[in-house]
Structure formats: structure tokens, C-alpha cells
C-alpha positions as CSV (number, residue, x, y, z in Angstrom):
1,M,98.5,91.3,141.4
2,A,95.5,92.7,139.4
3,R,94.5,90.6,136.3
4,I,94.5,92.3,133.0
5,N,92.1,92.0,130.1
6,E,94.2,89.5,128.1
7,N,92.2,90.2,124.9
8,F,94.4,93.2,124.4
9,L,97.4,90.9,124.0
10,K,95.8,89.5,120.9
11,L,96.3,92.8,119.1
12,K,99.3,92.1,116.8
13,A,100.7,95.6,116.6
14,G,100.1,99.2,117.6
15,Y,97.1,100.9,116.2
16,L,97.8,101.9,112.6
17,F,98.2,105.6,112.9
18,P,100.5,105.6,115.9
19,E,102.6,103.1,114.0
20,I,102.8,105.5,111.1
21,G,103.8,108.2,113.5
22,R,106.5,106.1,114.9
23,R,108.0,105.4,111.5
24,V,107.8,109.0,110.5
25,S,109.6,110.0,113.7
26,E,112.3,107.5,113.1
27,F,112.8,108.9,109.6
28,T,112.9,112.5,110.8
29,D,115.4,111.7,113.6
30,N,117.8,110.3,111.0
31,N,117.1,112.8,108.2
32,A,117.0,116.3,109.7
33,E,117.1,118.2,106.4
34,A,114.4,116.0,104.7
35,A,112.2,116.2,107.8
36,T,111.5,119.9,107.0
37,K,109.9,118.9,103.7
38,I,107.5,116.3,105.0
39,I,103.9,116.6,103.9
40,K,101.4,114.4,105.8
41,C,98.6,112.8,103.7
42,G,98.2,109.8,105.9
43,I,95.8,110.3,108.8
44,G,92.5,111.9,107.8
45,D,92.9,115.0,109.9
46,V,91.5,118.3,108.7
47,T,93.7,121.3,108.1
48,E,91.4,124.2,107.5
49,P,90.2,126.5,110.3
50,L,86.8,126.1,112.0
51,P,84.0,127.8,110.2
52,E,83.3,131.4,111.4
53,A,79.7,130.5,112.4
54,V,81.0,127.8,114.6
55,R,83.6,130.0,116.2
56,E,81.0,132.7,116.9
57,A,78.6,130.3,118.5
58,M,81.3,128.8,120.7
59,H,82.5,132.2,121.8
60,K,78.9,133.2,122.7
61,A,78.4,129.9,124.6
62,V,81.6,130.5,126.6
63,D,80.4,134.0,127.5
64,E,77.1,132.4,128.7
65,L,79.1,130.2,131.0
66,G,80.7,133.3,132.5
67,N,77.4,134.8,133.6
68,H,75.4,133.6,136.6
69,D,72.1,134.0,134.8
70,T,73.1,131.9,131.8
71,F,75.6,129.5,133.4
72,R,75.0,125.8,132.8
73,G,76.5,122.8,134.7
74,Y,75.9,119.2,133.7
75,G,73.8,118.9,130.6
76,P,71.7,116.0,129.5
77,E,73.9,113.0,128.8
78,Q,72.1,112.3,125.5
79,G,72.6,115.8,124.2
80,Y,70.9,119.1,124.4
81,D,67.5,119.3,122.6
82,F,68.6,122.2,120.5
83,L,71.3,120.1,118.8
84,R,69.2,116.9,118.6
85,E,66.4,118.8,117.0
86,A,68.8,120.5,114.6
87,V,70.2,117.2,113.5
88,V,66.8,115.7,112.8
89,A,65.6,118.8,110.8
90,N,68.8,119.0,108.7
91,A,70.0,115.4,108.4
92,Y,67.0,113.2,108.7
93,E,63.9,115.2,107.6
94,G,61.3,112.8,106.3
95,L,63.3,109.7,107.2
96,G,61.4,108.6,110.3
97,I,64.1,109.7,112.8
98,N,63.0,111.7,115.9
99,A,65.0,114.0,118.2
100,D,65.0,111.4,121.0
101,D,66.5,108.9,118.6
102,I,69.7,111.1,118.4
103,F,72.5,110.7,120.9
104,I,75.2,113.4,120.9
105,S,78.7,112.2,121.7
106,D,82.3,113.3,121.6
107,G,82.9,111.6,118.2
108,S,81.9,108.7,116.0
109,K,85.2,106.9,116.6
110,C,84.3,106.5,120.2
111,D,80.7,105.5,119.3
112,T,81.7,102.8,116.9
113,G,83.8,101.2,119.6
114,N,81.6,101.8,122.6
115,V,78.5,100.5,120.9
116,L,79.8,96.9,121.7
117,D,78.9,97.6,125.3
118,I,75.3,96.8,124.6
119,F,75.7,93.7,122.6
120,G,76.4,90.4,124.3
121,P,78.7,87.5,123.5
122,G,78.2,85.0,120.8
123,N,77.2,87.4,118.0
124,K,78.6,86.6,114.6
125,I,80.1,89.8,113.4
126,A,80.9,90.8,109.8
127,V,83.4,93.5,108.8
128,T,84.5,94.7,105.5
129,D,88.1,94.1,104.4
130,P,89.8,96.6,104.1
131,V,88.2,98.2,107.1
132,Y,88.5,101.2,109.5
133,P,90.7,99.5,112.2
134,V,88.5,100.6,115.2
135,Y,85.8,98.1,114.2
136,V,88.1,95.2,114.4
137,D,90.4,96.2,117.3
138,T,87.5,97.0,119.6
139,N,86.0,93.6,118.9
140,V,89.3,92.0,119.8
141,M,89.6,94.1,123.0
142,I,86.1,93.1,124.2
143,G,86.7,89.4,123.6
144,N,84.6,88.8,120.5
145,T,87.4,87.2,118.5
146,G,90.0,84.5,118.7
147,E,93.7,84.9,117.8
148,G,94.9,86.9,114.8
149,D,96.8,85.3,111.9
150,A,99.9,86.6,110.1
151,S,97.7,88.8,107.8
152,G,96.0,90.4,110.7
153,R,92.7,88.6,110.4
154,Y,91.1,87.3,113.6
155,E,89.3,84.1,114.3
156,G,85.6,84.6,114.9
157,L,85.0,87.5,112.5
158,V,83.4,87.2,109.1
159,Y,85.5,89.2,106.6
160,L,83.7,90.7,103.6
161,A,86.2,91.2,100.8
162,C,86.1,94.6,99.1
163,T,88.0,94.5,95.9
164,A,88.3,96.4,92.6
165,E,86.2,93.7,91.0
166,N,83.2,94.5,93.3
167,D,83.9,98.3,93.4
168,F,84.9,97.9,97.1
169,V,81.3,97.1,98.1
170,P,81.2,93.5,99.4
171,A,78.8,90.8,98.3
172,I,76.0,89.8,100.6
173,P,77.4,86.9,102.8
174,E,76.0,83.4,102.2
175,E,76.1,82.7,106.0
176,K,74.0,84.3,108.7
177,V,75.6,87.1,110.7
178,D,74.2,89.2,113.6
179,L,76.1,92.5,113.4
180,I,77.4,94.1,110.2
181,Y,79.8,97.0,110.0
182,L,79.3,99.1,106.9
183,C,81.0,102.5,106.1
184,Y,79.9,104.5,103.1
185,P,81.3,106.7,101.7
186,N,84.1,104.3,102.7
187,N,87.2,104.8,104.8
188,P,89.7,103.8,103.5
189,T,88.8,103.1,99.9
190,G,86.7,106.2,99.1
191,A,84.1,104.0,97.5
192,S,80.4,104.8,97.7
193,A,77.5,102.3,97.9
194,T,74.6,102.6,95.5
195,R,70.9,102.6,96.5
196,A,70.5,99.1,95.1
197,Q,73.5,97.8,97.1
198,L,72.2,99.2,100.3
199,E,68.7,97.9,99.6
200,A,70.2,94.4,99.3
201,W,72.0,94.8,102.7
202,V,68.8,96.0,104.4
203,A,66.9,93.1,102.9
204,Y,69.6,90.7,104.2
205,A,69.6,92.2,107.7
206,K,65.8,92.0,108.0
207,E,65.7,88.4,106.8
208,N,68.4,87.4,109.2
209,D,67.4,89.6,112.2
210,A,70.8,91.3,111.9
211,I,71.7,94.8,112.8
212,I,73.7,97.1,110.5
213,L,76.2,99.4,112.2
214,Y,76.3,102.1,109.5
215,D,79.2,104.6,109.6
216,A,78.2,107.7,107.6
217,A,80.9,110.0,108.9
218,Y,81.8,111.1,105.3
219,E,78.3,111.7,104.0
220,A,78.8,115.4,103.6
221,F,81.4,114.7,100.8
222,I,79.0,112.9,98.5
223,Q,78.9,114.7,95.2
224,E,76.7,112.4,93.1
225,D,73.0,112.9,93.4
226,D,72.1,109.2,93.2
227,V,74.3,108.1,96.2
228,P,72.3,107.8,99.5
229,R,73.6,109.9,102.3
230,S,71.8,107.9,105.0
231,I,71.0,104.2,105.5
232,F,67.5,105.4,106.6
233,E,66.8,106.5,103.0
234,I,66.4,102.7,102.4
235,E,62.9,101.3,103.2
236,G,63.0,99.0,106.1
237,A,66.3,100.3,107.6
238,L,64.5,101.7,110.7
239,E,64.0,98.1,111.8
240,C,67.6,96.9,111.2
241,A,70.2,99.7,111.4
242,M,71.7,102.4,113.5
243,E,73.8,105.2,112.0
244,F,77.0,107.0,113.2
245,R,77.8,110.5,112.1
246,S,80.4,113.1,112.9
247,F,81.1,116.8,112.8
248,S,84.9,116.1,112.5
249,K,85.4,116.1,108.8
250,N,82.6,118.4,107.4
251,G,82.9,121.0,110.2
252,G,86.5,120.6,111.1
253,F,85.8,119.2,114.6
254,T,88.7,116.7,114.8
255,G,90.1,118.6,117.7
256,V,86.8,119.9,119.0
257,R,85.1,116.5,119.2
258,C,81.4,116.0,118.5
259,G,79.4,113.4,116.8
260,Y,76.1,111.5,117.1
261,I,74.3,108.2,116.7
262,A,70.8,107.8,115.3
263,I,69.1,104.8,116.8
264,P,65.4,104.3,115.7
265,S,62.8,103.3,118.2
266,Q,62.0,100.3,116.0
267,L,65.4,98.7,116.3
268,K,65.4,95.7,118.6
269,G,67.8,93.0,119.9
270,T,67.0,89.9,121.9
271,T,68.0,88.3,125.1
272,E,69.3,84.8,125.4
273,S,65.7,83.7,126.2
274,G,64.4,85.4,123.1
275,E,62.8,88.5,124.7
276,E,63.0,91.6,122.5
277,V,64.7,94.7,123.9
278,S,65.0,98.2,122.6
279,I,68.5,99.0,121.3
280,K,67.8,102.7,121.9
281,Q,66.9,102.2,125.5
282,L,70.1,100.1,126.1
283,W,72.3,102.8,124.5
284,S,70.5,105.5,126.5
285,R,71.2,103.6,129.8
286,R,74.8,103.0,128.8
287,T,75.2,106.7,127.9
288,S,73.7,107.9,131.2
289,T,76.1,105.6,133.2
290,K,79.3,106.2,131.3
291,F,79.1,109.7,129.8
292,N,78.3,113.2,131.1
293,G,77.6,114.6,127.6
294,A,79.6,116.7,125.2
295,S,80.4,120.2,126.4
296,Y,77.8,123.0,126.0
297,P,80.1,125.3,123.9
298,V,80.9,122.4,121.6
299,Q,77.2,121.5,121.1
300,R,76.4,125.1,120.3
301,G,79.2,125.1,117.8
302,A,77.8,121.9,116.2
303,E,74.3,123.5,116.1
304,A,75.8,126.5,114.2
305,I,76.9,124.1,111.4
306,F,73.2,123.9,110.5
307,S,72.7,127.6,110.3
308,D,72.5,129.3,106.9
309,A,76.0,130.7,107.4
310,G,77.3,127.4,108.7
311,K,76.0,125.4,105.8
312,A,77.6,127.8,103.3
313,Q,80.9,127.7,105.2
314,V,80.9,123.9,105.4
315,A,80.0,123.6,101.7
316,A,83.2,125.7,101.0
317,L,85.3,123.3,103.2
318,V,83.9,120.3,101.4
319,E,84.5,121.9,98.0
320,H,88.1,122.6,99.1
321,Y,88.9,119.0,100.2
322,M,87.1,117.4,97.2
323,S,89.0,119.6,94.8
324,N,92.2,118.4,96.5
325,A,91.0,114.8,95.9
326,T,90.5,115.6,92.2
327,L,94.0,116.9,91.9
328,L,95.4,113.8,93.6
329,R,93.3,111.4,91.4
330,E,94.5,113.2,88.3
331,A,98.2,113.1,89.3
332,C,98.1,109.4,90.2
333,T,96.3,108.6,86.9
334,E,98.8,110.6,84.9
335,I,101.7,108.6,86.2
336,G,99.9,105.3,85.3
337,L,98.7,104.2,88.7
338,Q,95.2,102.5,89.1
339,V,93.1,104.9,91.1
340,F,89.8,104.6,93.0
341,G,87.8,106.8,95.4
342,G,88.1,110.5,95.6
343,V,84.7,111.1,94.0
344,N,82.3,111.0,96.9
345,A,84.9,110.9,99.7
346,P,88.1,112.8,100.5
347,Y,90.3,109.7,100.2
348,V,92.1,108.4,97.1
349,W,92.8,104.7,97.1
350,V,95.6,103.7,94.8
351,A,97.1,100.4,93.6
352,C,100.8,100.1,94.3
353,P,103.1,99.9,91.4
354,E,104.1,96.4,90.4
355,G,106.6,94.8,92.7
356,I,106.0,97.2,95.7
357,D,103.8,96.2,98.6
358,S,101.8,98.6,100.9
359,W,104.5,99.3,103.5
360,G,107.1,99.3,100.8
361,M,105.1,102.1,99.1
362,F,104.9,103.9,102.4
363,D,108.7,103.8,102.8
364,K,109.3,104.8,99.2
365,M,107.0,107.9,99.4
366,L,108.5,108.9,102.8
367,Q,112.1,108.5,101.7
368,E,112.0,109.7,98.1
369,A,109.1,112.2,98.2
370,Q,108.9,113.1,101.9
371,V,105.2,112.4,101.7
372,V,103.3,110.4,104.3
373,I,100.6,108.1,102.9
374,T,98.7,105.2,104.6
375,P,99.6,101.7,103.6
376,G,96.6,99.7,102.6
377,S,97.6,96.6,104.5
378,G,97.1,98.6,107.7
379,F,93.3,98.4,107.0
380,G,93.3,94.6,106.6
381,A,94.6,91.8,104.5
382,A,92.6,92.8,101.4
383,G,94.2,96.2,101.6
384,E,97.6,94.8,100.7
385,G,98.8,96.2,97.4
386,Y,97.1,99.6,97.9
387,F,97.8,102.8,99.6
388,R,95.5,105.7,100.7
389,I,96.2,109.4,100.1
390,S,94.1,111.8,102.2
391,A,92.8,115.0,100.6
392,F,92.7,116.8,103.9
393,N,95.4,119.4,103.4
394,S,96.1,122.9,102.1
395,R,95.9,123.4,98.3
396,A,99.5,124.3,98.2
397,N,100.5,121.1,99.9
398,V,98.4,119.0,97.6
399,E,99.8,120.7,94.6
400,E,103.3,120.0,95.9
401,V,102.4,116.3,96.6
402,C,101.2,116.0,93.0
403,K,104.6,117.3,91.7
404,R,106.5,115.0,94.0
405,L,104.5,112.0,92.8
406,K,105.3,112.8,89.2
407,A,108.9,113.3,90.1
408,V,109.2,109.9,91.8
409,F,107.1,107.9,89.3
410,G,107.0,110.0,86.2
């Protein structure tokens, strides 16, 4: 009989969002009338239609594929030059990133997990707590951890506590680590990191020959001028960081699938014998072997996001979702809850009322308000006592959620 990868058996429960789906299904099966009133503010899935510029570009690309003269088969695994060049011109101008540093993919969730393919065993890995579950679970799956404890923490990982006291940006670790996962603006807390905080992380990474895996999937939602949109705005980051970005949230691509990694040529890792190796070359080799590239129509759609019309339409989407976040923040504050996030990210992070834990809050909101939120403990031990509300929704639904919050807690 074939042997399985037993690291999967270390995972304590189902992935967070399928578990939420299971609980919601159980509730709706037993409460048919209430089921019709459910509003989902849990998973961070967009609700508004694709921008018109994107739709037009994708339609045109499909027509090209229907013509012998313009048909395309396999594209370059690393992405078409037209999109790689558009990314650099619009996201990294003046930051030292070149088009061949950009690798187009089918989404940053896949990239943040798949990147472990190019790093060997024995690395000391740091993750924030609370954390986007993919970072932890993929390290468990690949064998970089020991067993998990009752709180969901795994042996072998260095957990960096993100608390209200440190504004959900962790302190620099006292010990040496090799890989550091950072996500800002943050999922799930909605917090943003200041330039000074990122400068400290870059200095630490350079001093310790560490690599920062920087998830900037929500950079388009930054509202404050002094908050960095890219780790590469920080001097020295080209030698110690790679950056993950996505079209999912700003361009509505959650169902279309497209993202990218920026990996500077200066970024190096070492072999066991101490030989320096280009991280970009390793990722390019991995991509060529395991990936045939994002589809041509999707990449044309992503390119259209950087057109003048696309930029205006994306700005309108961002304004819509961030206005939702403001309404949710105000509603939670009005009923006396302690509120974080929702300023530079479309997530509102809320402290549970006294005497209610995270899953208890999930159940209360589902049963009494028919609103689906995300329990903070699903993002790690330090998330216990909090819950996340996603601002990805229609205005009407968000206004209704605010009314229901006030009805339950007012």
C-alpha cells in the first residue's frame, strides 16, 4: 500500500474557512427560515463585479484565441512580458525591481505555500500570531514542524505575538531565525506597519542572513500616505525580501485567479556547504517545472487593471470596500466593543465582549444575528478573544449587519 505524507496528520482540524462553511451549513440545515437571512462577513471574498476595463480586455483576448492569426498556446511559465512590465511600471517604479524579477501566478495564496519548495529543511521559521493559516499549515504539510498543541501552535515554529499592546506588529525576535512571514496591511487584524517598523525588520533580516516573505496582498487598500505599500520601499530590502501580491482583492480576481511574486536578483540563499544561490533562479526553475503559467485572457485582464480606466475603476472598488469598513468600525465602537483595523485594510478586528470566546462569538452572531464572522482563534492562539469582520460586501448588506450588531449588543 502507498505511504502517505504523515505530516498532514499533524493538522489539528480542517482549514479554517471550510470549517466555518461546515458550521454554517449545519445551522442552515436546522434553521430553514433563518438561513434566508444569513449575511456572510467571514471569508474575505469580493462581492462587486469585475471592472469594465478588465472584462473588455478578457473578451478581446478570448476573441484573439478564436482566430488563427492571433491564437496562442502555451505562454511563458513566468508570465507574459506585457504584464510583468506593467507590474514594474505601476507597482515598483524606482524601487529597483525589474520585469524579470516578476513571476505571474494564479494567486498569492498558492505562492505563499509553494515558495517552501525552494527552501530546505532545518530553517528556523517565524510567523506572526494571529496569522493567515496558509503560512502555518503549509509548513506543517512539508514537514517543517513538530506536533501541534491544544492551542494550535506547532513545535519548531517561532511565534511572534501580535497584540493590542504592540498595535499588532510584533517585536523583533531575540533569537536568530531564517525565514520570516510578514503580512501588511495585515490579514486578519487589519493593522498596518510603519516605515520605522519595517526598517527594523529589514535591519534584523540583513544582520541575521534571514529572508522576509512579505505578503502585500492588501496594499491597494492603504489610505494613509505614510504607510509603505511595498517592502522594497525600505533600503536594503532587495537583499533580504521577496514580495507577494494579488489581483484578487483590488481587481476582484478571487474567482479569476492571478497574482505575482517579486524576487530581486540580489536575494540569495545558501547550500549546506555555504555556497550562495540565487533565490530568483530557484523559483524560476520551480515555476518552469510545476506550472504552465496563468491563462492568456486572465493576464490581459490583469494588465487592464493598470490602464487609466482600470485604475479609476479599481479605485472605486477600494473606496466602496473601505467605506464599508468605516461603517463596521463605527457600529462596533458605538456598541462599546474595542475595535482595530479597518483603516488601511478591509478587515475590522474586534475584541469579543467579556465572557465570550472567539467561537462563542461566532455562534452568537450566527444564531442571533444571522451574520457570519471569523473567529480570531482560527488564526492562531493569540487571536483568541477576537473576531474578524470582512468589509467585502454590498453596501446594503453592510448597513444591515450594522443594524443587527446594534440589535444584539445595543
